[in-house]
VMD Tcl script that draws the C-alpha trace (Angstrom):
set ca {
  {48.30 -22.74 -9.31}
  {48.99 -19.54 -7.41}
  {47.10 -18.36 -4.33}
  {45.69 -15.40 -6.29}
  {44.22 -17.68 -8.94}
  {42.71 -19.89 -6.22}
  {41.02 -16.86 -4.61}
  {39.61 -15.80 -7.98}
  {38.23 -19.29 -8.63}
  {36.73 -19.43 -5.13}
  {35.09 -16.01 -5.57}
  {33.71 -17.03 -8.96}
  {32.32 -20.26 -7.50}
  {30.67 -18.46 -4.58}
  {29.28 -15.76 -6.89}
  {27.89 -18.41 -9.22}
  {26.14 -20.18 -6.34}
  {24.52 -16.91 -5.18}
  {23.55 -16.01 -8.76}
  {21.90 -19.40 -9.30}
  {20.05 -19.15 -5.96}
  {18.77 -15.69 -6.94}
  {17.84 -16.59 -10.52}
  {16.35 -20.05 -9.94}
  {12.84 -18.95 -8.77}
  {12.49 -16.55 -11.71}
  {13.74 -19.07 -14.28}
  {11.57 -21.80 -12.74}
  {8.45 -19.61 -12.95}
  {9.19 -18.48 -16.50}
  {9.82 -22.04 -17.74}
  {6.83 -23.61 -16.01}
  {4.51 -20.84 -17.23}
  {5.24 -22.04 -20.78}
  {4.61 -25.74 -20.01}
  {1.47 -27.80 -19.87}
  {0.44 -29.26 -16.52}
  {1.66 -32.70 -17.59}
  {5.06 -31.29 -18.54}
  {5.29 -29.45 -15.21}
  {4.62 -32.65 -13.24}
  {6.86 -34.85 -15.42}
  {9.64 -36.68 -13.62}
  {12.49 -36.24 -14.24}
  {11.81 -32.55 -14.96}
  {11.72 -31.64 -18.63}
  {14.27 -29.03 -19.62}
  {13.39 -29.42 -23.31}
  {9.69 -29.01 -24.08}
  {7.30 -27.43 -26.56}
  {6.38 -23.94 -25.25}
  {2.69 -23.09 -25.05}
  {0.79 -19.93 -24.10}
  {-2.13 -21.97 -22.76}
  {-1.55 -21.02 -19.10}
  {-1.38 -17.30 -19.96}
  {-4.60 -17.51 -22.02}
  {-6.39 -19.22 -19.13}
  {-5.29 -16.80 -16.41}
  {-5.91 -13.71 -18.56}
  {-9.06 -14.59 -20.48}
  {-10.41 -17.79 -18.87}
  {-13.16 -18.15 -16.27}
  {-10.68 -17.41 -13.48}
  {-9.17 -14.34 -15.15}
  {-6.80 -12.33 -12.96}
  {-7.29 -9.07 -14.88}
  {-9.63 -7.67 -12.16}
  {-7.03 -8.65 -9.56}
  {-4.24 -6.92 -11.47}
  {-6.45 -3.82 -11.66}
  {-7.04 -4.01 -7.90}
  {-3.29 -4.24 -7.28}
  {-2.65 -1.26 -9.55}
  {-5.29 0.88 -7.81}
  {-4.07 -0.07 -4.33}
  {-0.37 0.36 -5.14}
  {-0.75 3.64 -7.03}
  {-3.17 5.03 -4.43}
  {-0.90 4.03 -1.56}
  {2.14 5.52 -3.30}
  {0.44 8.86 -4.08}
  {-1.03 9.35 -0.60}
  {2.19 8.22 1.06}
  {4.37 10.63 -0.90}
  {2.00 13.56 -0.39}
  {2.31 13.07 3.36}
  {5.90 11.80 3.59}
  {7.66 14.64 1.75}
  {6.51 17.48 4.09}
  {6.86 15.21 7.14}
  {10.43 14.24 6.23}
  {11.27 17.87 5.46}
  {10.00 18.92 8.88}
  {11.97 16.22 10.70}
  {15.15 17.02 8.78}
  {15.07 20.82 8.58}
  {12.87 22.30 11.29}
  {13.46 22.71 14.99}
  {10.48 21.94 17.19}
  {9.72 20.35 20.53}
  {9.35 16.57 20.36}
  {11.37 16.25 17.16}
  {13.56 13.43 18.52}
  {10.56 11.57 19.85}
  {8.78 11.92 16.50}
  {11.84 10.56 14.70}
  {12.09 7.65 17.13}
  {8.37 6.91 16.76}
  {8.72 6.77 12.97}
  {11.60 4.32 13.34}
  {9.83 2.28 16.04}
  {6.77 1.69 13.85}
  {9.06 -0.14 11.43}
  {9.92 -2.65 14.15}
  {6.36 -3.80 14.84}
  {5.62 -7.30 13.50}
  {2.66 -6.99 11.08}
  {0.99 -10.12 12.42}
  {0.75 -8.47 15.84}
  {-1.30 -5.50 14.64}
  {-3.44 -7.05 11.95}
  {-6.31 -7.99 14.29}
  {-6.80 -4.42 15.62}
  {-6.73 -3.15 12.03}
  {-9.35 -5.73 11.04}
  {-11.63 -4.72 13.92}
  {-11.29 -1.01 13.10}
  {-12.09 -1.49 9.42}
  {-14.99 -3.82 10.20}
  {-16.54 -1.26 12.58}
  {-16.37 1.55 10.01}
  {-17.47 -0.70 7.13}
  {-14.22 -0.49 5.17}
  {-13.42 -4.21 4.95}
  {-12.95 -5.26 1.30}
  {-12.67 -1.65 0.09}
  {-9.88 0.24 -1.63}
  {-9.86 3.06 0.90}
  {-9.65 0.58 3.79}
  {-6.67 -1.32 2.38}
  {-4.87 1.88 1.33}
  {-5.42 3.31 4.81}
  {-3.85 0.25 6.43}
  {-0.98 0.18 3.93}
  {-0.21 3.76 4.96}
  {0.55 2.50 8.46}
  {3.75 0.85 7.23}
  {4.52 2.67 3.96}
  {4.38 6.19 5.45}
  {6.93 5.61 8.27}
  {9.19 3.81 5.81}
  {8.99 6.67 3.29}
  {9.62 9.32 5.97}
  {12.54 7.37 7.39}
  {14.05 7.03 3.90}
  {13.48 10.65 2.83}
  {14.83 12.27 6.00}
  {18.41 11.32 5.12}
  {18.09 12.95 1.68}
  {16.70 16.18 3.13}
  {19.48 16.27 5.73}
  {22.10 16.20 2.98}
  {20.94 19.53 1.51}
  {23.16 22.40 2.79}
  {21.23 24.89 4.88}
  {22.95 27.72 3.02}
  {20.85 27.00 -0.08}
  {17.65 27.39 1.91}
  {18.89 30.53 3.68}
  {19.84 32.11 0.33}
  {16.28 31.58 -0.90}
  {14.90 33.25 2.24}
  {17.18 36.25 1.66}
  {15.69 36.56 -1.83}
  {12.22 36.77 -0.28}
  {11.02 33.22 -0.92}
  {8.54 31.71 1.54}
  {9.21 28.36 3.23}
  {6.69 26.60 1.00}
  {8.16 28.15 -2.15}
  {11.66 27.26 -0.99}
  {10.60 23.69 -0.40}
  {9.00 23.44 -3.84}
  {11.58 25.37 -5.89}
  {14.87 24.68 -4.07}
  {14.68 21.62 -1.81}
  {12.52 19.14 -3.70}
  {14.55 19.41 -6.97}
  {17.65 18.54 -4.93}
  {16.09 15.38 -3.49}
  {14.19 14.17 -6.56}
  {16.54 11.17 -6.78}
  {15.63 10.19 -3.22}
  {11.95 10.77 -3.95}
  {12.20 8.50 -7.01}
  {13.83 5.77 -4.90}
  {11.14 6.13 -2.24}
  {8.33 5.99 -4.81}
  {9.72 2.76 -6.22}
  {10.10 1.09 -2.82}
  {6.68 2.22 -1.58}
  {5.08 0.91 -4.77}
  {6.95 -2.40 -4.51}
  {5.93 -2.87 -0.87}
  {2.28 -2.20 -1.69}
  {2.34 -4.36 -4.81}
  {3.93 -7.37 -3.10}
  {2.11 -7.11 0.23}
  {0.18 -10.26 1.12}
  {-0.56 -10.60 4.85}
  {-2.82 -7.55 5.25}
  {-4.37 -8.10 1.81}
  {-5.43 -11.68 2.50}
  {-7.18 -10.65 5.74}
  {-8.66 -7.29 4.73}
  {-9.68 -8.02 1.13}
  {-12.65 -10.01 -0.18}
  {-14.54 -10.68 -3.37}
  {-14.73 -6.98 -4.33}
  {-11.10 -6.01 -3.81}
  {-8.64 -8.87 -4.21}
  {-5.01 -8.04 -5.13}
  {-3.13 -10.36 -7.44}
  {-0.93 -11.65 -4.58}
  {-4.06 -13.07 -2.96}
  {-5.61 -14.22 -6.24}
  {-2.62 -16.50 -6.84}
  {-3.98 -18.82 -4.20}
  {-6.99 -19.56 -6.39}
  {-4.67 -21.94 -8.20}
  {-3.63 -23.76 -5.01}
  {-6.01 -26.17 -3.30}
  {-5.91 -29.26 -1.13}
  {-6.66 -31.53 -4.10}
  {-4.19 -30.07 -6.58}
  {-1.99 -27.15 -7.49}
  {-2.18 -25.73 -11.01}
  {1.54 -25.08 -11.31}
  {1.55 -23.79 -14.89}
  {-1.18 -21.20 -14.20}
  {0.40 -20.27 -10.87}
  {3.73 -19.71 -12.62}
  {2.02 -17.64 -15.35}
  {0.37 -15.41 -12.73}
  {3.71 -15.03 -10.97}
  {5.37 -13.85 -14.18}
  {2.50 -11.44 -14.93}
  {2.68 -10.07 -11.37}
  {6.41 -9.46 -11.78}
  {6.10 -7.55 -15.07}
  {4.85 -4.17 -13.67}
  {7.60 -4.24 -11.05}
  {10.26 -4.98 -13.68}
  {8.93 -2.23 -15.98}
  {8.91 0.26 -13.10}
  {12.47 -0.67 -12.17}
  {13.70 -0.26 -15.76}
  {11.92 3.08 -16.23}
  {13.17 4.48 -12.91}
  {16.61 2.86 -13.07}
  {18.45 6.13 -13.78}
  {16.77 7.95 -10.88}
  {17.22 4.96 -8.55}
  {20.98 4.81 -9.13}
  {21.29 8.58 -8.74}
  {19.16 8.55 -5.58}
  {21.08 5.70 -3.99}
  {24.45 7.36 -4.61}
  {23.54 10.96 -3.80}
  {24.15 10.51 -0.08}
  {27.66 9.28 -0.71}
  {28.81 12.35 -2.61}
  {27.09 15.20 -0.83}
  {28.29 16.88 2.30}
  {26.07 16.80 5.32}
  {23.75 19.74 5.83}
  {22.69 18.56 9.25}
  {22.69 21.04 12.10}
}
mol new
graphics top color blue
foreach p $ca { graphics top sphere $p radius 0.5 }
foreach p [lrange $ca 0 end-1] q [lrange $ca 1 end] { graphics top cylinder $p $q radius 0.2 }
display resetview
């Protein structure tokens, strides 16, 4: 056996191990969501079983239905994404294209906010929301989510705005376009791939967020990531229902990824093919 064949076999083995490690949680959740509780707890584990939709019926239409929680997650994620993008696009444009005093400090501050551990700032956020009466409200959770989604979106978008040649913007000014019109008609169409990528990541972060949600939510607003713990208790864990909720919580994210796949790929590769417009 040649050295080249050995390298190929080694690479295939390593790739297979990583693929199995990545796929195992998803396969485990999908399989257990179709089992009964007795099949889930069977030892040795049953790889061949009779599939049942019982867990899905219980979590969707039973007494502990998660439909209100899915609705809460949709409202929070969509609201966070819309507000974030409305603020992030002009902010990123300003940081990338304009010259003003304190620009470097503003850029550093945006980056520095990404380094703060969430657990270190959750108590001040809780006290602020409690004092203004926004605990367990949509506007309160969306406001707090903005504290980490907005810097992330700005930080991500700045690189896309910097890749647009300044000559395109200057040509629009020569034709009499205002800065706002230039941004809307010339710049934003050039960075729509980056905007699509940012929308997806902001939505994913809001959808999957747990730490802030478990502290700041309550009986009125409870995202699905928090509702999952209704199936975990000291006495027992309802593994089949927990797995069914996990699969249902993954579906919107998978659908969003499939729908935006074309824009995501284009947005992730645009920076590699464009020349820098940075000045």
